[in-house]
C-alpha positions in Angstrom: -107.8 177.1 45.1 -106.4 179.8 42.9 -102.9 181.3 42.6 -102.6 184.7 41.8 -99.3 185.8 40.3 -100.2 188.8 38.2 -99.1 186.9 35.2 -95.3 186.4 36.3 -93.7 183.1 36.6 -92.9 182.3 40.2 -89.3 181.9 41.2 -87.6 179.1 38.8 -84.9 177.1 40.2 -81.5 178.0 39.0 -82.3 180.5 36.4 -79.4 180.4 33.8 -77.5 183.4 33.8 -77.7 184.7 30.2 -77.8 188.3 28.7 -81.2 188.6 27.4 -83.0 191.4 25.3 -86.5 192.7 26.3 -87.4 191.6 22.6 -86.7 187.9 23.4 -89.7 185.7 23.7 -90.3 182.3 24.5 -93.5 180.1 23.3 -94.6 177.1 25.5 -97.0 174.7 23.5 -99.7 172.2 24.7 -100.8 170.3 21.5 -103.8 168.2 22.8 -105.7 165.8 20.5 -108.8 168.4 20.4 -107.4 171.7 21.6 -103.9 173.4 21.1 -102.8 176.2 23.4 -99.9 178.5 22.8 -98.3 180.9 25.6 -96.0 183.4 25.2 -93.6 184.7 27.9 -91.0 187.6 27.9 -87.8 185.7 28.7 -86.1 188.5 30.5 -89.2 189.3 32.7 -90.4 186.0 33.2 -93.7 187.5 32.6 -96.5 185.9 30.6 -97.6 188.0 27.6 -101.0 186.4 25.9 -102.2 182.9 25.3 -104.1 181.8 22.4 -105.9 178.4 21.6 -108.0 176.9 18.9 -109.5 173.4 17.9 -106.8 170.9 16.7 -107.3 171.0 12.8 -106.5 167.1 12.8 -109.9 166.4 14.0 -110.7 166.2 10.2 -108.8 163.0 10.3 -110.3 161.8 13.3 -111.6 162.8 16.7 -109.4 160.5 18.8 -106.0 159.1 18.8 -106.8 155.5 17.6 -108.6 157.1 14.6 -105.8 159.4 13.8 -103.1 156.8 14.0 -105.3 154.6 11.6 -105.2 157.3 9.2 -101.4 157.6 9.6 -100.6 154.0 8.6 -103.1 153.6 5.7 -101.4 152.9 2.5 -100.8 156.2 0.7 -103.1 157.3 -2.3 -101.9 157.5 -5.7 -102.1 160.5 -7.7 -99.8 164.0 -8.1 -96.6 164.1 -6.1 -97.1 167.9 -5.5 -100.2 167.1 -3.3 -100.1 165.8 0.2 -101.5 162.5 0.0 -99.8 160.3 2.5 -101.3 159.9 6.1 -98.1 161.0 7.9 -97.4 164.2 5.6 -101.1 165.1 5.9 -101.0 164.8 9.6 -97.5 166.7 9.7 -98.3 169.5 7.7 -102.0 170.0 9.2 -100.3 170.7 12.6 -97.4 172.6 11.6 -99.2 174.8 9.3 -101.7 175.3 12.2 -98.7 176.1 14.6 -97.4 178.6 12.1 -100.6 180.6 12.0 -101.1 180.6 15.8 -97.4 181.5 16.3 -97.8 184.6 14.1 -101.2 185.6 15.8 -99.9 185.0 19.4 -96.5 187.2 18.3 -98.5 189.9 16.9 -100.7 190.0 20.1 -97.9 190.1 22.5 -95.8 192.7 20.7 -98.1 195.3 22.3 -97.0 194.2 25.7 -93.4 194.6 25.1 -91.4 198.0 25.8 -91.8 200.6 23.1 -89.5 200.0 20.4 -88.8 196.3 20.7 -90.2 193.9 18.3 -90.7 190.4 19.6 -88.0 187.6 18.5 -88.7 183.9 19.5 -85.7 182.4 21.0 -86.9 179.3 22.5 -90.0 177.0 22.1 -91.2 174.1 24.4 -93.5 171.8 23.0 -95.6 169.5 24.7 -98.4 167.0 24.1 -99.3 163.3 24.3 -96.9 160.8 22.4 -99.0 160.5 19.3 -99.4 164.3 18.9 -95.7 164.8 19.3 -95.1 161.9 16.8 -97.3 163.8 14.3 -95.2 167.0 14.9 -92.1 165.7 14.3 -93.2 163.2 11.8 -91.9 160.0 13.4 -93.5 156.5 12.5 -96.6 155.6 14.6 -97.0 152.2 12.9 -95.9 150.4 16.1 -98.6 152.2 18.1 -101.3 150.7 16.1 -101.2 147.2 18.0 -99.9 145.7 21.0 -97.0 146.1 22.7 -97.7 149.9 21.6 -94.1 151.1 21.0 -93.5 154.5 20.0 -90.9 155.3 17.8 -89.1 157.7 20.3 -90.2 158.9 23.8 -88.4 162.3 22.9 -86.6 164.6 25.4 -85.2 166.1 22.6 -83.6 169.8 21.8 -83.8 170.8 18.2 -84.6 173.6 15.9 -87.8 175.0 14.6 -86.4 174.4 10.9 -86.0 170.7 11.7 -89.4 170.2 13.3 -91.0 171.9 10.2 -89.4 169.9 7.7 -89.6 166.4 9.6 -85.8 166.2 10.1 -85.5 165.9 13.9 -84.2 162.1 13.6 -82.6 160.2 11.0 -85.5 157.9 11.1 -88.1 160.4 10.5 -90.9 159.5 7.8 -90.1 160.6 4.3 -92.6 163.2 3.8 -94.5 164.3 0.6 -93.7 167.6 -1.0 -95.4 170.3 0.9 -98.1 172.1 -1.5 -97.4 175.6 -2.7 -99.5 177.2 0.0 -97.4 175.4 2.5 -94.1 176.6 1.0 -95.4 180.1 0.9 -96.5 179.9 4.6 -93.0 178.6 5.7 -91.0 181.1 3.9 -92.6 183.9 5.8 -92.5 182.2 9.2 -92.6 184.3 12.4 -90.4 181.9 14.0 -86.5 182.0 13.3 -85.1 178.8 11.6 -82.5 178.5 14.5 -85.1 179.0 17.4 -84.4 176.2 19.8 -87.2 173.9 20.3 -87.2 171.3 23.4 -89.8 168.5 23.5 -89.9 166.9 27.1 -89.8 163.2 27.6 -92.7 160.9 27.3 -93.5 157.9 29.8 -95.1 155.6 27.2 -97.0 155.5 24.1 -100.3 156.8 25.9 -98.8 158.4 28.7 -97.0 161.7 27.1 -94.7 164.8 27.7 -98.1 166.6 28.8 -98.4 164.4 32.0 -94.7 164.8 32.6 -95.4 168.7 32.4 -98.6 168.6 34.4 -96.5 166.6 37.3 -93.9 169.3 37.1 -96.7 172.0 37.8 -98.6 169.7 40.3 -95.1 169.5 42.5 -94.7 166.1 42.1 -91.4 164.8 43.8 -88.9 162.3 42.3 -89.6 159.0 44.0 -86.5 157.4 45.6 -84.9 160.9 46.0 -83.9 162.1 49.5 -86.9 164.4 50.7 -85.8 165.3 54.1 -85.3 169.0 55.1 -81.6 168.5 54.7 -81.6 167.8 51.0 -84.6 169.9 49.9 -84.0 172.8 47.5 -85.4 176.2 48.6 -88.4 176.0 46.3 -89.2 172.3 47.2 -91.4 171.1 50.0 -91.6 167.5 51.5 -94.8 166.0 50.2 -96.3 163.8 52.9 -99.6 162.9 51.3 -100.4 160.9 48.0 -100.9 163.3 45.0 -103.5 161.9 42.2 -103.3 163.9 39.0 -106.0 163.4 36.3 -105.5 165.2 32.9 -108.9 164.7 31.7 -109.7 165.1 27.9 -109.8 163.0 24.8 -106.8 160.8 26.1 -107.3 161.0 29.9 -103.8 160.7 31.8 -103.9 159.6 35.2 -100.8 159.8 37.7 -100.5 159.0 41.3 -97.6 159.6 43.5 -97.3 157.4 46.5 -94.7 158.6 49.2 -92.1 156.9 50.8 -93.1 154.4 53.7 -91.2 152.6 56.1 -91.6 149.5 54.2 -91.5 150.7 50.5 -90.0 153.6 48.6 -92.1 156.1 46.8 -93.0 155.5 43.4 -95.4 156.9 40.5 -98.0 155.0 38.9 -99.4 156.1 35.7 -102.2 154.9 33.4 -104.3 156.7 30.4 -108.1 156.2 29.8 -109.3 156.5 26.4 -112.5 158.8 27.1 -112.6 160.0 23.9 -113.7 163.7 22.7 -117.1 164.0 24.4 -115.5 165.9 27.6 -114.2 168.6 24.9 -117.7 168.9 23.1 -116.9 166.7 20.2 -118.9 163.7 19.2 -121.9 165.4 20.6 -124.9 166.3 18.7 -124.9 169.8 19.4 -121.3 169.8 21.0 -119.0 172.5 20.6 -115.8 174.1 22.3 -116.0 176.4 25.5 -116.5 179.7 23.6 -119.3 182.2 23.7 -122.5 180.8 23.3 -121.7 177.4 24.7 -124.2 176.2 27.2 -121.7 175.5 30.4 -124.3 175.2 33.2 -127.9 173.8 33.4 -130.2 174.5 36.4 -133.6 173.3 37.3 -136.3 175.9 38.3 -139.9 176.1 38.1 -139.9 172.6 36.9 -137.9 173.4 33.7 -134.4 173.3 32.8 -132.7 176.5 32.3 -129.3 177.1 30.4 -126.5 179.4 31.3 -124.1 180.3 28.1 -120.7 181.4 28.1 -120.6 185.2 27.6 -124.2 185.1 28.3 -124.7 185.0 24.6 -127.7 183.0 22.7 -127.2 179.3 23.1 -125.2 177.7 20.1 -124.3 174.2 21.7 -123.1 172.3 24.5 -119.7 172.3 25.8 -118.1 169.6 28.1 -118.8 171.3 31.4 -122.3 172.0 30.2 -122.6 168.1 29.3 -121.7 167.2 32.8 -124.1 169.8 34.2 -127.0 168.7 31.9 -126.4 164.8 32.9 -126.1 165.8 36.9 -129.5 168.0 36.7 -131.4 165.6 34.7 -130.2 162.6 36.6 -131.5 164.4 40.1 -134.9 165.4 38.5 -135.6 162.3 36.9 -135.3 163.2 33.1 -132.9 160.2 32.8 -132.8 157.0 34.9 -129.3 155.8 36.4 -129.0 153.6 33.3 -128.9 157.0 31.2 -132.3 156.1 29.6 -134.5 159.3 28.9 -137.8 159.0 30.8 -139.1 162.4 30.9 -139.9 165.1 28.4 -138.9 163.2 25.5 -138.8 164.4 22.2 -138.2 162.6 18.9 -135.5 163.4 16.3 -136.0 163.1 12.6 -134.7 159.2 12.9 -137.3 158.7 15.8 -134.5 158.3 18.4 -135.1 160.2 21.7 -133.7 163.7 22.7 -134.4 166.3 25.5 -134.7 169.8 24.1 -132.5 172.3 26.0 -133.4 175.2 23.8 -135.2 175.6 20.5 -131.5 175.0 18.9 -129.9 172.6 21.2 -130.7 169.3 22.3 -129.2 166.2 24.1 -129.8 162.8 22.3 -129.9 159.5 24.0 -126.6 158.5 21.9 -124.9 161.9 23.5 -125.9 160.4 26.8 -124.3 157.1 25.9 -121.3 158.7 24.7 -120.7 160.7 28.1 -121.6 157.4 30.0 -118.5 155.5 28.1 -116.0 158.6 28.7 -116.9 158.9 32.4 -116.6 155.1 32.8 -113.3 155.0 31.3 -112.1 158.0 33.7 -113.5 156.4 36.8 -112.4 153.0 36.1 -108.8 154.3 36.0 -109.2 156.5 39.1 -110.5 153.9 41.0 -107.8 151.5 40.2 -105.2 153.9 41.2 -106.9 154.6 44.2 -106.7 151.0 45.3 -102.8 151.4 45.5 -102.9 153.7 48.4 -104.2 153.5 52.1 -104.8 157.2 52.3 -107.2 159.6 50.3 -104.8 161.5 48.1 -104.8 165.0 47.3 -106.6 165.1 43.8 -105.3 167.4 41.2 -107.5 167.9 38.1 -105.8 169.4 35.2 -106.6 170.4 31.8 -109.2 173.2 30.5 -112.1 170.8 31.0 -111.0 169.4 34.4 -110.4 173.3 35.6 -114.1 174.4 35.1 -116.3 171.4 35.7 -118.3 171.6 38.9 -117.0 169.1 41.3 -120.5 168.3 42.7 -122.1 167.5 39.6 -119.0 165.5 38.4 -119.5 163.3 41.5 -123.1 163.0 41.1 -122.7 161.3 37.8 -119.9 158.9 38.9 -117.1 160.8 37.1 -115.2 161.5 40.3 -115.2 158.9 43.2 -116.9 160.3 45.9 -114.0 160.6 48.4 -112.2 162.9 45.9 -114.7 165.8 45.9 -113.4 167.5 49.1 -109.7 166.7 48.5 -109.7 168.4 44.9 -107.4 171.5 43.5 -108.3 172.5 40.0 -105.0 173.4 38.4 -106.1 174.6 34.8 -103.9 173.9 31.9 -101.0 172.1 34.1 -99.4 170.9 30.9 -99.0 174.2 29.6 -98.0 175.8 33.0 -95.2 172.8 33.4 -94.2 173.5 29.7 -93.8 177.5 30.4 -91.8 176.6 33.4 -89.4 174.5 31.4 -88.6 177.6 29.0 -86.9 179.0 32.1 -85.0 176.2 34.0 -82.6 173.4 32.9 -83.0 172.2 36.6 -86.7 171.5 36.0 -86.0 169.9 32.6 -83.6 167.6 34.5 -86.6 166.8 36.9 -89.1 166.0 34.0 -86.7 163.3 32.8 -86.3 161.7 36.4 -90.0 161.9 36.8 -90.7 160.2 33.4 -87.7 157.6 34.1 -89.3 156.7 37.3 -92.8 156.4 36.4 -94.5 153.0 36.1 -96.8 152.7 33.4 -99.9 150.5 33.7 -102.1 149.2 30.9 -105.6 149.0 32.2 -107.0 147.2 29.4 -104.3 144.4 30.3 -105.9 144.0 33.7 -108.2 141.0 33.8 -111.2 142.5 35.3 -110.9 145.7 33.3 -113.9 145.0 31.0 -116.0 144.1 33.9 -115.1 147.3 35.8 -115.5 149.4 32.7 -118.9 148.0 32.1 -120.2 148.3 35.8 -119.0 152.1 35.5 -121.3 152.8 32.7 -124.4 153.4 34.8 -124.8 156.9 36.7 
């Protein structure tokens, strides 16, 4: 299903009555573990201007959250005090400097979309992301997230300024940062965002269920559990939700949320969990993996006894993105290139170290380890989804969020066992729902109140704490 709005924000509840200039813009940001997306909006016209996305530069400190937390809690190195050396400082300045550059680019691109004679001025920003990424942005400690019971320093729901964000001074308990390098000081002095620009960070639910999950629930239309949802109390933009809703934001850290409606015996509730699926779905940690950009193989077909690759933009193949990885596995499984255990059994080639691989093009191949990384990632998501499905008697409407989730072929995802069979025909692909939800929060205090209520009502479940989790996970590895 696709909703066409001509780039305009749909009706927003109780839009505040304030005087706005055509020059004033708002920026919504989704800070993912692997990808950062920035969306610019005209606040006066509620019209989308431009979106830019880049690979998160923090991948140099680790592809996943666990490795970055380990980097953040390591002892600081000795050396000159003028150089960023401590883990928290390196991670904070890395993300802030990237945001500064992305803001500059996005604002420059949006200037041509404004009425003639107006130069864009950033009035407000909404920053969303998982709890760890937001902790790095705000320079709050992640020390207590390195081991059970995984307690973050804050769950946010904070309104502050860009200057305080940039300096790591949002809270009194923020980590004391090293001095920024001269290059960073120069970048900050020429910032395209005013120091006093308002920044809102939505609430997180827990250590591994972040504000991005809450924003995705806003975009997916999750009701507030326990609130009266009969026709007499619903607001004009709301509708009574009678069927369960299952939301999955599939990425490096996959967040899964299930809304269970009211019943005669029990009030409605929201159950949330996370799956540490790793970066394979975003093209990382794969031998020839790459982001979903031009030249990335995104579709594999089997024709005339051989594999054929389609690339984004119909360019020469440069690598394999997440959707291409799913497609390759599904096609190779159906045509017996690999068996149900993921072992290569047909048209096997050898890498320099003697390990097996399948050549997709002269420049792109899929190794045995790549297939294993995919199996581990898909088993983590599948285990979480099946666990949540056990808590509802009715097959839910399944909403897939995230750039990867919006582009995968549902039949192929079901073929390899990423998605349970019963969800295939009940699926809506939402795109970047976290960014959509953050964009809506630029315009509505009512929706910010709803975000708080959703975060407060959500029940977080730690999959790893379930006695049979390890057995389920191992059983889900095979295709």
